[in-house]
Residue frames as qw, qx, qy, qz and C-alpha x, y, z in Angstrom:
[[0.025, -0.889, -0.458, 0.000, -0.03, -0.05, 0.00],
 [0.332, -0.741, 0.065, 0.580, 2.83, 2.35, 0.72],
 [0.368, 0.005, 0.572, 0.733, 4.03, 2.16, -2.94],
 [0.091, 0.699, 0.639, 0.307, 0.50, 3.40, -3.93],
 [0.274, -0.888, -0.244, 0.279, 0.76, 6.29, -1.53],
 [0.395, -0.507, 0.296, 0.706, 4.20, 7.34, -2.73],
 [0.271, 0.273, 0.634, 0.671, 2.98, 7.25, -6.35],
 [0.058, -0.849, -0.513, -0.111, -0.19, 9.30, -5.38],
 [0.334, -0.805, 0.012, 0.489, 2.11, 11.85, -3.54],
 [0.430, -0.218, 0.469, 0.740, 4.37, 12.00, -6.49],
 [0.150, 0.569, 0.646, 0.487, 1.47, 12.54, -8.98],
 [0.211, -0.878, -0.412, 0.120, 0.13, 15.21, -6.61],
 [0.394, -0.653, 0.168, 0.625, 3.44, 17.00, -6.40],
 [0.349, 0.112, 0.608, 0.704, 3.80, 16.81, -10.19],
 [0.045, 0.750, 0.600, 0.275, 0.32, 18.45, -10.57],
 [0.310, -0.878, -0.157, 0.329, 1.24, 21.16, -8.08],
 [0.433, -0.371, 0.374, 0.732, 4.46, 21.82, -9.93],
 [0.266, 0.387, 0.639, 0.609, 2.60, 22.09, -13.26],
 [0.119, -0.866, -0.483, -0.047, 0.19, 24.57, -11.71],
 [0.388, -0.767, 0.060, 0.507, 3.11, 26.66, -10.39],
 [0.439, -0.076, 0.540, 0.714, 4.83, 26.55, -13.72],
 [0.156, 0.649, 0.619, 0.413, 1.67, 27.76, -15.48],
 [0.240, -0.915, -0.271, 0.177, 1.31, 30.54, -13.00],
 [0.494, -0.504, 0.277, 0.652, 4.94, 31.44, -13.61],
 [0.363, 0.283, 0.601, 0.654, 4.33, 31.57, -17.39],
 [0.037, -0.864, -0.475, -0.164, 1.47, 34.08, -16.67],
 [0.409, -0.818, -0.006, 0.404, 3.72, 36.16, -14.51],
 [0.530, -0.207, 0.462, 0.680, 6.47, 36.08, -17.24],
 [0.276, 0.609, 0.589, 0.454, 3.99, 37.18, -19.86],
 [0.142, -0.948, -0.279, -0.058, 3.33, 40.30, -17.75],
 [0.493, -0.696, 0.186, 0.488, 6.99, 41.15, -17.20],
 [0.666, 0.717, 0.061, 0.197, 9.16, 42.88, -19.77],
 [0.558, -0.480, 0.205, 0.645, 12.66, 43.95, -20.56],
 [0.442, 0.893, 0.052, -0.065, 13.85, 46.59, -22.86],
 [0.723, -0.220, 0.295, 0.585, 17.12, 46.44, -24.74],
 [0.212, 0.913, -0.055, -0.345, 18.88, 49.19, -26.70],
 [0.769, 0.145, 0.349, 0.516, 20.95, 49.17, -29.73],
 [0.361, 0.576, 0.187, 0.709, 22.89, 52.07, -31.42],
 [0.226, 0.054, -0.382, 0.895, 23.23, 53.98, -28.19],
 [0.205, 0.443, 0.611, -0.624, 19.44, 53.99, -27.55],
 [0.288, 0.237, -0.384, -0.845, 18.49, 54.91, -31.15],
 [0.657, -0.105, -0.616, -0.422, 16.54, 51.55, -31.31],
 [0.311, -0.255, 0.707, -0.581, 14.76, 50.21, -28.30],
 [0.614, -0.085, -0.682, -0.388, 13.10, 46.82, -28.34],
 [0.502, -0.310, 0.501, -0.633, 10.79, 45.52, -25.57],
 [0.560, 0.007, -0.805, -0.196, 10.23, 41.80, -24.99],
 [0.727, -0.478, 0.163, -0.466, 8.22, 39.90, -22.27],
 [0.403, -0.463, 0.777, -0.141, 9.43, 36.94, -20.18],
 [0.811, 0.230, 0.534, -0.063, 7.87, 34.52, -22.74],
 [0.408, -0.243, 0.541, 0.694, 10.25, 35.94, -25.38],
 [0.348, 0.702, 0.567, 0.255, 7.69, 37.79, -27.43],
 [0.252, 0.075, 0.066, 0.963, 8.49, 41.28, -28.83],
 [0.031, -0.721, -0.662, 0.202, 6.04, 43.72, -27.48],
 [0.106, 0.966, 0.104, -0.212, 7.39, 46.97, -28.70],
 [0.675, 0.124, 0.196, 0.700, 9.98, 48.62, -30.96],
 [0.022, -0.952, -0.122, 0.279, 10.93, 52.27, -30.74],
 [0.671, 0.228, 0.240, 0.664, 13.17, 53.86, -33.46],
 [0.159, -0.700, -0.057, 0.694, 14.56, 57.40, -33.31],
 [0.543, 0.810, 0.161, -0.149, 13.95, 59.44, -36.41],
 [0.054, -0.835, 0.488, 0.248, 17.63, 60.27, -36.68],
 [0.466, -0.286, 0.825, 0.142, 18.49, 56.61, -37.48],
 [0.649, 0.515, 0.558, -0.052, 16.05, 56.35, -40.39],
 [0.016, -0.623, 0.436, 0.649, 18.11, 56.95, -43.52],
 [0.833, 0.467, 0.149, -0.257, 16.62, 55.97, -46.90],
 [0.486, 0.727, -0.483, -0.037, 20.17, 55.86, -48.19],
 [0.156, 0.411, -0.849, 0.292, 21.39, 53.40, -45.54],
 [0.803, -0.290, -0.135, -0.503, 18.58, 50.88, -44.77],
 [0.763, 0.109, -0.595, 0.228, 21.27, 48.27, -43.73],
 [0.090, 0.300, -0.548, 0.775, 22.17, 50.32, -40.62],
 [0.597, -0.228, 0.201, -0.743, 18.58, 50.38, -39.44],
 [0.879, 0.026, -0.417, -0.229, 18.21, 46.60, -40.19],
 [0.559, 0.222, -0.637, 0.482, 21.35, 45.90, -38.14],
 [0.126, -0.275, 0.488, -0.819, 20.22, 48.01, -35.21],
 [0.758, -0.160, -0.015, -0.633, 16.74, 46.45, -35.16],
 [0.859, 0.074, -0.505, 0.037, 18.29, 42.91, -35.40],
 [0.370, 0.254, -0.623, 0.640, 20.73, 43.74, -32.54],
 [0.360, -0.260, 0.312, -0.840, 17.99, 45.15, -30.41],
 [0.859, -0.081, -0.210, -0.460, 15.70, 42.29, -31.00],
 [0.770, 0.123, -0.594, 0.200, 18.38, 39.64, -30.30],
 [0.171, 0.236, -0.594, 0.750, 19.39, 41.42, -27.05],
 [0.558, -0.221, 0.190, -0.777, 15.73, 41.80, -25.87],
 [0.897, -0.026, -0.345, -0.274, 15.10, 38.10, -26.50],
 [0.579, 0.191, -0.644, 0.462, 18.27, 37.13, -24.59],
 [0.073, -0.211, 0.514, -0.828, 17.30, 39.25, -21.72],
 [0.738, -0.132, -0.083, -0.656, 13.74, 37.80, -21.83],
 [0.846, 0.058, -0.530, -0.014, 15.11, 34.34, -21.81],
 [0.350, 0.222, -0.642, 0.645, 17.34, 35.14, -18.84],
 [0.383, -0.228, 0.291, -0.847, 14.36, 36.44, -17.01],
 [0.874, -0.074, -0.218, -0.428, 12.33, 33.42, -17.74],
 [0.684, 0.168, -0.645, 0.296, 15.25, 31.11, -16.65],
 [0.040, 0.262, -0.569, 0.779, 15.54, 32.96, -13.39],
 [0.574, -0.153, 0.147, -0.791, 11.82, 32.86, -12.68],
 [0.880, 0.056, -0.393, -0.261, 11.42, 29.20, -13.65],
 [0.527, 0.229, -0.697, 0.428, 14.38, 28.27, -11.50],
 [0.221, -0.244, 0.477, -0.815, 12.75, 30.00, -8.52],
 [0.779, -0.066, -0.034, -0.622, 9.51, 28.13, -9.13],
 [0.890, 0.123, -0.435, -0.063, 11.13, 24.71, -9.66],
 [0.264, 0.475, -0.646, 0.536, 13.84, 25.19, -7.09],
 [0.445, -0.314, 0.484, -0.685, 11.39, 24.90, -4.13],
 [0.884, 0.008, 0.100, -0.456, 9.96, 21.68, -5.36],
 [0.744, 0.418, -0.517, 0.063, 13.07, 19.72, -6.29],
 [0.884, -0.392, -0.148, 0.209, 14.91, 17.28, -4.11],
 [0.266, -0.881, 0.304, 0.246, 18.05, 18.80, -2.59],
 [0.452, -0.447, 0.642, 0.428, 20.97, 18.73, -4.96],
 [0.583, 0.462, 0.621, 0.246, 18.98, 18.18, -8.13],
 [0.125, -0.487, 0.263, 0.823, 20.27, 20.48, -10.82],
 [0.595, 0.627, 0.496, -0.089, 18.04, 21.50, -13.73],
 [0.021, -0.749, 0.298, 0.592, 20.74, 23.54, -15.54],
 [0.235, -0.129, 0.830, 0.490, 21.25, 20.87, -18.20],
 [0.222, 0.575, 0.776, 0.130, 17.56, 21.40, -19.10],
 [0.170, 0.491, 0.242, 0.819, 18.03, 25.08, -19.57],
 [0.442, -0.797, -0.299, -0.281, 16.56, 26.00, -16.17]]
């Protein structure tokens, strides 16, 4: 009988963890980071689930004769914002999962 209880406990803990992870995803969707490129000429905002939520471009950087510069700045800003969003997500998920893991269990190989 004790094996059944252990399995039931484990299933219950997994369901609790799934609920907490879902709640963390909702929190991450509400959090945002803003990255800059070109000394702030391009600003890109992303949320914690790595979705771009805004792009701001200063008029001075818009040059019809040099579209490649603007493209490079946008790409740099987007990549930086996504990296920062991923770091935010990793931190929040580690907090959520950390309290439910057995001591010494490391999730870093899973990207957490």
